[in-house]
C-alpha positions in Angstrom: 113.3 115.7 -9.8 112.4 112.2 -10.4 110.0 112.4 -7.5 108.5 115.6 -8.4 107.7 114.1 -11.5 106.0 111.3 -10.4 102.3 111.3 -10.6 100.4 111.1 -7.2 97.1 110.0 -7.8 96.0 111.2 -4.4 96.7 114.7 -5.4 94.7 114.6 -8.9 96.6 116.8 -11.6 98.0 119.1 -9.4 101.5 117.2 -9.1 105.0 118.3 -9.4 105.4 117.2 -12.5 102.2 118.7 -14.1 103.1 122.2 -12.8 106.5 121.9 -13.8 105.4 121.1 -17.3 102.8 123.9 -17.3 105.7 126.2 -16.4 107.9 125.1 -19.4 104.7 125.9 -21.6 104.2 129.1 -20.2 107.8 129.9 -20.7 107.7 128.7 -24.2 105.1 131.0 -24.8 106.8 133.8 -23.2 110.2 133.0 -24.9 112.0 133.1 -21.7 115.5 132.7 -22.0 117.6 129.3 -20.9 119.5 131.0 -18.3 116.7 132.6 -16.8 114.7 129.6 -16.8 117.6 127.4 -15.1 117.9 130.4 -12.6 114.1 130.3 -11.7 114.6 126.4 -11.5 117.6 126.8 -9.1 115.4 129.2 -7.1 112.3 126.7 -7.1 114.8 123.7 -5.9 116.0 126.0 -3.5 112.6 127.1 -2.0 111.5 123.0 -2.1 114.9 122.3 0.1 114.0 124.5 2.5 110.5 123.5 2.9 111.9 119.7 3.4 114.5 121.5 5.8 111.7 122.7 8.0 109.6 119.6 7.7 112.8 117.6 8.9 113.2 120.1 11.9 109.7 120.0 12.9 109.9 116.4 13.0 113.0 116.2 14.8 111.2 118.6 17.3 108.1 116.6 17.8 110.3 113.4 18.2 112.5 114.9 21.0 109.0 116.3 22.6 107.9 112.7 22.4 110.9 111.0 23.7 111.1 113.9 26.7 107.4 113.0 27.4 108.2 109.1 27.4 111.1 109.8 29.8 108.6 112.0 32.2 106.4 109.5 31.8 109.0 106.9 32.9 110.1 109.0 35.5 106.7 109.7 36.9 106.3 106.0 36.6 109.2 105.1 39.1 108.3 107.8 41.4 104.6 106.5 41.7 105.9 103.1 42.2 108.7 104.6 44.7 105.7 106.4 46.4 103.5 103.6 46.9 106.2 101.1 48.1 105.8 98.8 45.1 108.7 97.4 43.3 106.7 96.7 40.1 103.4 97.0 38.4 101.3 94.5 36.4 100.7 96.4 33.5 104.2 97.7 32.8 105.9 95.7 30.1 109.3 94.3 31.2 111.0 95.4 27.9 109.3 98.2 26.3 109.5 98.0 22.2 108.0 99.6 19.2 107.5 103.2 18.6 107.6 106.2 21.0 103.8 106.8 20.6 103.1 103.0 21.1 105.3 103.1 24.3 103.7 106.4 25.6 100.4 104.5 24.6 101.4 101.6 26.9 102.2 103.6 29.9 99.6 105.9 29.9 96.7 103.6 31.4 99.7 102.4 33.8 100.3 106.0 34.9 96.4 106.5 35.3 95.9 103.6 37.7 98.9 104.5 39.7 97.5 108.3 39.9 93.9 106.8 41.2 96.0 104.5 43.5 97.9 107.2 45.0 95.0 109.2 45.5 93.5 106.4 47.3 96.5 105.7 49.5 96.3 109.7 50.4 92.9 109.3 51.4 93.6 106.5 53.6 96.3 108.4 55.1 94.8 111.3 55.8 91.7 109.3 57.7 94.2 107.5 59.7 96.3 110.5 60.6 93.2 112.6 61.5 91.8 109.9 63.9 95.4 109.7 65.4 95.5 113.3 65.8 91.9 113.6 67.0 92.7 111.0 69.8 96.3 113.0 70.6 93.9 116.1 70.8 91.7 114.0 73.4 94.6 112.7 75.2 96.3 116.0 75.4 93.0 117.8 76.5 93.7 120.2 73.5 90.5 119.7 71.0 91.9 122.4 68.6 94.3 120.1 67.2 91.4 118.1 65.5 90.3 121.1 63.5 93.0 121.2 61.1 93.6 118.3 58.8 96.9 116.7 59.1 99.8 117.2 56.3 100.2 113.9 54.3 103.9 113.1 53.3 103.2 112.0 49.8 106.9 110.8 49.4 106.2 107.7 51.3 102.7 106.2 50.8 103.7 102.6 51.1 101.6 99.9 52.7 104.5 99.2 55.6 103.9 102.9 56.4 100.1 102.7 56.3 100.4 99.7 58.9 102.4 101.6 61.2 100.1 104.3 61.2 97.2 101.9 61.9 99.1 100.1 64.6 99.7 103.8 66.3 96.3 104.3 65.6 94.8 101.0 67.3 97.5 101.7 70.3 95.9 105.2 70.7 92.4 103.5 70.1 93.3 101.1 73.0 94.5 103.9 75.0 91.4 105.6 74.9 89.3 103.0 75.7 91.3 102.4 78.7 91.1 106.1 79.8 87.6 105.8 78.9 86.8 103.2 81.2 89.0 104.6 84.1 87.1 108.0 83.8 83.8 105.9 83.9 84.9 104.0 86.8 86.3 107.4 88.7 82.8 109.0 87.9 81.0 105.6 89.3 83.3 106.3 92.4 82.5 110.0 92.8 78.8 109.0 92.3 78.7 106.3 95.1 80.8 108.5 97.5 78.4 111.7 97.2 75.5 109.4 97.4 76.8 108.2 100.9 77.9 111.6 101.9 74.9 113.4 100.9 76.5 115.5 98.4 75.4 116.9 94.9 76.8 114.3 92.4 76.5 116.6 89.2 78.0 119.6 90.5 80.7 117.7 92.0 81.4 116.1 88.8 81.0 118.8 86.3 83.5 120.9 88.3 86.2 118.2 87.3 85.2 118.8 83.6 81.8 119.6 81.9 81.6 116.4 79.6 81.3 114.4 82.5 77.8 115.1 83.1 75.6 112.0 82.1 73.7 114.1 79.5 76.7 113.7 77.3 77.7 110.6 75.4 80.5 108.0 76.6 82.7 108.6 73.7 82.3 112.5 74.2 83.7 112.5 77.8 87.2 113.9 78.3 90.1 111.6 78.6 92.9 113.8 79.4 95.6 113.8 81.8 94.3 116.5 83.4 90.8 115.2 83.7 92.2 111.7 85.0 94.4 113.7 87.5 91.2 116.0 88.7 89.2 112.9 88.9 91.9 110.8 91.2 92.1 113.7 93.4 88.3 114.3 93.6 88.1 110.7 94.5 90.8 110.9 97.1 89.0 114.1 98.8 85.8 112.4 98.7 87.4 109.2 100.5 89.1 111.1 103.2 86.1 112.8 103.6 84.2 109.6 103.9 86.9 108.4 106.1 86.6 111.4 108.8 82.7 111.4 108.5 82.6 107.6 109.5 85.2 108.1 112.4 83.3 111.1 113.5 80.1 109.3 113.5 81.3 106.4 115.2 82.9 108.3 118.0 79.3 109.8 118.2 77.8 106.2 118.2 80.4 105.2 120.9 79.4 108.2 123.4 75.5 107.7 122.5 76.0 104.2 123.6 77.9 104.6 126.6 75.6 107.6 127.5 72.6 105.4 127.0 74.3 102.3 129.0 75.0 104.9 131.8 71.0 106.2 131.9 69.4 103.0 130.9 67.8 104.5 128.0 65.0 102.6 126.8 65.1 100.6 123.7 62.5 102.6 121.9 64.6 105.9 122.3 68.0 104.0 121.1 66.2 102.7 118.0 65.7 106.2 116.8 69.4 106.5 116.3 69.8 103.0 114.8 71.1 104.7 111.4 74.1 106.1 113.4 74.9 102.9 115.6 74.6 100.4 112.9 77.8 101.5 111.5 79.8 101.6 114.7 82.1 98.5 113.8 81.6 99.2 110.2 84.7 99.8 107.9 85.1 102.8 105.5 84.3 100.3 102.4 81.6 98.6 104.1 79.6 102.0 104.4 77.8 102.3 101.2 73.9 103.2 101.9 72.9 106.8 100.4 73.1 109.1 103.1 74.6 107.5 105.7 77.5 109.9 106.4 75.3 113.0 105.6 76.2 116.0 107.3 72.5 116.6 108.6 72.8 113.2 110.1 76.2 113.7 112.1 74.5 117.1 113.1 71.7 115.5 114.7 73.9 112.8 116.5 75.9 115.7 117.9 72.9 117.4 119.1 71.7 114.3 120.8 75.0 113.7 122.4 75.1 117.2 123.6 71.4 116.7 125.1 72.3 113.4 127.1 75.6 114.9 128.5 73.0 117.8 129.7 71.1 115.1 131.3 74.0 113.0 132.5 75.1 115.9 134.4 71.6 116.0 136.5 71.9 112.3 137.0 75.7 112.5 138.0 75.6 110.7 141.4 73.7 108.0 140.0 76.1 107.5 137.1 79.3 107.5 139.3 77.9 105.2 141.9 77.1 102.7 138.8 80.7 103.0 137.6 82.1 102.6 141.2 80.0 99.2 141.3 81.4 98.3 138.2 85.0 99.1 139.6 84.3 97.0 142.8 83.1 94.1 140.9 86.4 94.2 138.8 88.4 94.4 141.9 86.4 91.5 143.8 86.6 89.4 140.9 90.6 90.1 140.8 90.7 89.4 144.6 92.0 93.1 145.2 90.7 94.3 148.4 89.7 97.9 148.4 87.6 100.2 150.8 84.3 101.0 149.0 82.5 102.7 151.7 85.4 105.5 151.8 85.2 105.7 147.8 81.9 106.5 147.6 82.3 108.9 150.4 84.6 110.5 148.3 82.6 110.7 145.3 80.0 112.3 146.8 82.2 114.8 148.5 83.6 115.7 145.0 80.1 116.3 143.5 78.8 118.0 146.3 81.8 120.6 146.6 81.1 121.1 142.7 85.0 121.7 142.5 85.2 119.1 139.6 83.4 119.0 136.4 81.2 115.8 135.9 82.9 114.9 132.3 86.5 114.9 134.2 85.1 112.8 137.3 83.7 110.2 135.0 86.8 110.3 132.8 88.9 109.7 135.8 86.6 106.8 136.9 86.7 105.4 133.3 90.4 105.8 133.7 90.2 103.7 137.0 88.1 100.9 135.5 90.7 100.9 132.5 93.6 100.1 134.9 91.5 97.9 137.2 90.9 95.9 133.6 94.4 95.9 132.8 95.5 94.9 136.3 93.0 92.0 136.7 94.1 90.8 133.3 97.7 90.6 134.6 96.6 88.8 137.8 94.4 86.3 135.9 96.8 83.6 135.2 98.3 83.8 138.8 94.4 83.5 140.2 93.7 80.8 137.8 96.2 78.5 139.5 95.4 79.8 143.1 92.0 78.5 142.3 93.3 75.3 141.2 95.7 75.1 143.8 92.8 75.7 146.4 90.6 73.2 144.8 93.5 70.8 144.9 93.8 71.4 149.0 90.3 70.7 149.3 90.6 67.5 147.7 93.4 66.4 149.8 91.6 67.5 152.9 88.8 65.3 151.6 90.9 62.3 150.9 92.7 62.5 154.3 89.3 62.3 155.9 88.5 59.6 153.2 91.4 57.5 154.2 90.8 57.6 158.2 87.3 55.9 157.4 87.6 52.1 158.3 84.5 51.7 156.4 85.5 53.2 153.0 85.7 49.8 151.5 82.4 48.4 152.6 80.0 47.7 149.7 77.6 50.6 150.9 75.7 53.0 148.4 78.0 55.4 146.8 81.1 53.8 147.8 82.5 53.0 144.2 82.0 56.9 143.4 84.0 57.6 146.5 86.5 55.2 145.1 87.2 57.0 141.9 87.0 60.3 143.6 90.0 59.3 145.7 91.8 58.0 142.7 91.7 61.3 140.9 92.4 63.3 144.2 95.6 61.4 144.8 96.5 62.3 141.2 95.6 65.9 141.9 97.5 65.9 145.1 100.5 64.6 143.7 100.5 67.9 141.6 100.4 70.2 144.6 104.2 70.9 144.9 104.7 71.7 141.4 101.6 73.9 141.5 102.9 75.6 144.4 106.4 76.4 143.0 105.0 77.8 139.7 102.8 79.8 141.9 105.7 81.4 143.8 107.7 81.6 140.6 104.9 83.6 138.6 104.0 85.6 141.5 107.7 86.8 142.2 107.9 87.5 138.5 104.7 89.6 138.8 105.8 91.5 141.6 109.2 92.1 140.0 107.1 93.8 136.8 104.9 95.7 138.8 107.1 96.6 141.9 104.5 95.7 144.4 103.1 92.7 146.7 100.8 90.6 145.0 97.7 90.2 147.5 94.7 87.8 147.5 91.9 89.8 149.1 94.6 91.3 151.1 96.8 88.9 152.0 100.5 88.8 150.4 100.3 85.7 148.3 103.8 84.6 148.8 103.1 84.7 152.8 100.3 82.4 152.1 102.4 79.9 150.2 105.1 80.2 152.2 102.8 79.4 155.5 101.3 76.6 153.4 104.8 75.2 152.8 105.7 75.4 156.6 102.3 73.9 157.5 102.5 71.0 155.2 106.2 70.4 156.5 104.8 70.4 159.6 102.0 67.9 159.0 104.7 65.9 157.1 106.6 65.6 160.1 103.7 65.1 162.4 102.7 62.0 160.0 106.3 60.6 160.2 106.6 60.9 164.0 103.2 59.1 164.4 104.1 56.6 162.0 107.4 56.0 164.1 105.1 56.0 167.2 102.9 53.3 166.0 105.7 50.9 164.8 107.3 51.3 168.5 103.7 50.4 170.0 103.5 47.3 167.4 107.0 46.5 168.5 106.2 46.5 172.1 103.1 44.8 171.3 105.0 41.9 169.8 107.7 41.6 172.6 104.7 41.3 175.1 103.0 38.6 173.3 106.4 37.0 172.9 106.6 36.8 176.8 103.2 36.5 178.0 101.5 35.2 174.9 98.7 36.3 172.6 96.0 38.3 173.9 92.6 39.3 172.2 92.5 42.7 170.3 90.6 45.6 172.1 87.7 46.7 170.6 87.4 49.6 167.9 87.8 52.9 169.6 85.1 55.0 169.8 86.6 58.2 167.7 87.5 56.3 164.6 84.4 56.4 162.7 82.9 57.7 159.1 84.3 60.7 157.8 81.4 63.1 158.9 82.3 62.1 162.7 86.1 62.8 162.2 85.5 66.2 160.9 82.7 67.2 163.2 84.6 69.1 165.9 87.9 69.7 164.5 90.2 69.8 161.3 91.3 66.9 159.1 94.0 66.0 162.0 91.5 65.9 164.9 92.6 69.4 165.8 90.4 72.3 166.2 89.8 74.5 163.1 91.7 77.5 162.7 92.8 80.0 160.0 96.1 80.5 159.0 97.7 83.3 161.1 98.3 85.8 158.2 94.4 85.9 157.4 93.1 85.3 161.0 91.3 88.8 161.1 89.0 87.7 158.1 86.3 85.3 158.1 87.3 83.7 154.8 88.3 85.1 151.6 85.8 86.9 149.4 84.7 86.2 145.8 81.8 88.0 144.0 78.8 86.3 142.5 77.0 87.6 139.6 74.4 88.9 141.8 77.1 91.1 143.7 76.9 89.1 146.6 80.0 87.9 148.2 80.7 84.0 149.4 83.3 82.9 152.1 85.9 80.5 151.0 88.7 79.6 152.8 92.2 81.2 152.0 93.9 77.7 152.9 92.5 74.2 153.4 91.3 74.0 157.2 93.7 70.3 157.5 96.8 72.5 156.9 97.5 73.6 160.4 100.0 73.3 163.1 99.4 70.3 165.3 100.7 70.5 169.0 102.4 67.2 170.5 99.4 67.4 173.0 96.7 67.1 170.4 98.9 64.3 168.3 98.9 62.4 171.5 95.5 62.8 171.9 94.8 61.7 168.4 96.8 58.8 168.4 95.4 57.7 171.9 91.9 58.1 170.2 92.4 56.4 166.8 95.1 53.6 167.7 94.8 50.8 169.9 97.3 50.8 172.7 97.7 47.3 174.6 97.8 47.5 178.3 101.0 47.2 180.1 101.7 44.0 182.0 
C-alpha cells in the first residue's frame, strides 16, 4: 500500500493515495462499516493484482516475441552468410551484448546489407546462366531454350559457384567463337566453290540454314552441330563436283589438243578455247578463277570436241598416215625394221572398206604408238651402248690407219691433233672388249625378258656381236702371224748379213704411204671392203634424221673382216722390205 500511497508528480492529484483517501472520506460520510470497508479494499487489491499480472504476462509475451525475432534474425543471418559463401561479415559483432532490442537493432542493418547483396548475386547468377543457356541452345540448335529464364539455386550463391558458372560461360563463348569461325570458313569455301562452278551461292548456302545469308549479322548465324555437319557435307559435295568437272574438262582439253595437233588447227582457232586448255595440268586446288568449271563452259567444249570428231572422220586418211609416219619414226630411232609400204596399204584398205570405225582405227594406231614407245624405251640402254661400240670401232679403224702411216710423227700441220686423237683412241679401243661383254649380257637379259630376239635394223644383235668377236679373233691371229713372219725375215736377214756382210737397205715400198693411200682401195688390213655376212644384203644400217631422211652407217667397222692367207702375204710383200735371197 506504500507504493499506492506515494505521490506521483507525473500524475498530478489522481494518485492511488489520493483516490484511497477520497474513498475513505466518502465511506465516513456514508457510514460504511469496517467489515464492508475491508471487503471492498480486498476486492480493490485483487483487481490491482490482476492488472499487474496481466501486464507481467504481456511483458513476458513481448520478451518471448523479441527473443524469437532475435533468434530468427540470427538464423536468417547464418543462412544468408551460408548462401553467399561468407564465413563472417564486417558489421556483425563477435560477442553481442545489451538488451534484446539493442541486439536486434545491431543485426537489422547487417541483414539488410546481406539481403541487398543476395539480390545482386541472384541477378549475376541469372545473367550468367541465361547466357549459358542461350549459347547451349545455339549449339544444340534449339533456340526455344533461351526464351525461359533459368532457375537460380538460392541455396548456393557463393563466389566460387559464380566463378564456376563464369568459367563455363567462357568455355562456351570460346566454343561459340570457334564454331562461328568454322561456319564462316565453310561459308567462304562454299562461296569460292560456287564461284568456280558457276553456281548460285545464296541459294546453295541458304539451303543449309537461312541465317547463313550475308544479310544477317555474324553473331546471328547458326553454329549448331547440324549446321556445321550440313556445311561440311555441302563443301565435300562441291569439292567432289569440282574434281569431277575438272577431270572432265581436262579430258576434253586433252581431246581438243590431240585433235588440233592431228589436223594442224590454226593457233587463232585454238586460242578460242584457251580458257579450257589453261587448266590442262592444273590440280583441283589451283583452279580458282570464277566460272572456270561452269557447266556451260564444259558443254561448249563437248560441242567443239564433237565437231572436231566429225571433221576428223572426213580427214581420216591424212590423220592415219600422220600417225603411221610417227610410228615409223619411233621404230627408225629404235632401229627396228618394219615394212612401211605394207602398213600404209593396209591402212588404205581398212579405210576404203568402211568395215572399221575411224575412232577404232586411230585408237589402235595410238595403241601401237604407245607400245612402240615402250619398246623403244626398253631398247634405249642397249642402243646407246651399240652407238658407243660402233664409235669405238670407227676410232679403232682410224687408229690402225694412223699407226700404218710412217709419216705420222713428222712435224706436219695437224700432227699434234692426230697424236692426241690417237691417245684417246687407244684408251677407247682398250674398253671395247668390256663394252662388248656388257652388250652381250644386256642383250641376252633383254631377250629373256621379252621372249624375242633383239635385232638392229633387222639383224640379230647377238649374231653381229658373235661375228665381230670372231672377226676380231681372226684379225688378232693374222697380226700375230704377221709379227712371227716379220721376226722370221729379220732373223734370216741377220744370218745372211753375218755370212755375206751388210748390204744397203732397199728403198721404201711404194705401197707404204699416208693414211689416205692405205685405205683408198681396201680395208684397214689392205683387203677389199666387205660387209658382215649377216648384213650382206643391206647397203648399210639406217638411222632416221630429224627431217625424216635416212643416212647410211656401217653395222661394224670396215676393218673387221676376215683376211685370207694370200691377201696377208700380198700385204706383207707390199709393206715390209724383204731382202733378196743370196
